[in-house]
N, C-alpha and C positions, 0 to 999 in steps of 0.2 A: 533568550532566544525568541526571535520573531519569525512567524511563518504566515503566509497568506495562501489560502486554498485557491487553486486555479479554477476549478469547476466542480460542482456537485449537482447531478441531475436526479430527478425522480423517475424510476423505471416504471413502465406500464404495468409490469407484473408485481410491483410493490418494492419498497426498499430504495435506497439511494445508491448512486454510482459516483464514486469519487475519482476525478481525473487530475493528473499532474502532467502538464505539457512539457515535452522534452524535444529539443532540436538535435541533441547528440545521442550517443549510445545510452541504452537503459536496459536493465535486467531486473526481473522480479526477485532474483536471488539477493539483490542489494538491500532488500527489506528484511531478510531472514537470518542474516549472520549473527554471531554473538555480539558484534559491534556493527550494526547496519551502516552501509555506506550512504544509503538514501533513506533516512528515517522519516522524511516528511509525510509520505503517503500513509504509513501506519499511524502516525500521530494525528493526521487529519481524521482518519477513521475512528480513532479513540475519542476524539473531541466532537464528533458529529452528534447533532441533537437527535437524529432519527436512526432508523434501522439501516445499516449499511449492507447491501447485497453484493457489491462488487467494488474493487479498487483497481486502478490501472494507470500506467503511464500512457499518454497519448503521444506517440512518436510522430513528430511533424517534420522530420528530415526529408528533403526532396528525394523522391524515389523510394523512400522507406516509410511510408505512412502506415501505422498500425497501432492497435491497442495491445499492450503487454501487461497482463495483470492476473488477478484471481477473483473468482466469484463463488458464491455459496451453492449455486445450481448451474447446470449446463444451459447454454444458449441464451444467457441474459444479455451478453454483449459480444458482438463478433470478435473472434480471436482471443477472448479471455477464457482461460481454462479454470476448471474446478480444481480444488486442492489435490484430489486424488489423481489428476491427470498431469500435474506439474511435478517434474522430476525433483526439484528442490523442496517444494512445500509439502509434498505427500509424506515426508518423514514425520510431520506433526499430526497427521491423521485426518482431521476434519477442519472445516471452516472455523468453528468455534475454538478449537485448539490452536490453530494458527493465530487467531486473534489474541488469545491469552499469551502465547509466546511472544508475539510482537509487542503487546502491552508491557510485558515484563522487561523486554529489551529497551523499550522507549523510556520506561521509568528509570532504568539504569543509566541511559544516555543523558536524560535530563539531570539526574543527580550528579553525574560526572561533569556536565557543563556548569552546573551551579558551583561545584567545588573549584573548578578551574577559574570561574569568574571571581570567586572570593579571594583566590590567591593573587589575582592580577591587580 
């Protein structure tokens, strides 16, 4: 599996902000399912060298420009919610718990992809 990070910025308040540009529909819930539909952002966060404070899709569709993501603290990035304010993510409880859940799912996704590649 090959992936390339679209963008990672250092926030003035500290920590990194990971962005994945999307021209079509995008939802944070796509990171959090048992089998994530969009696993790349969580995987980028897991592989980041520094402290990750926020992750988001940067929707660049004409007329629908917005950040859609999660942050560990309020007001880090315009439009990006904290875990407790996101309907889907808040079931995990905290930023750290979301990270652990996503890490677990990413490991399972990588293992499944490896098994599939070995069968091909």
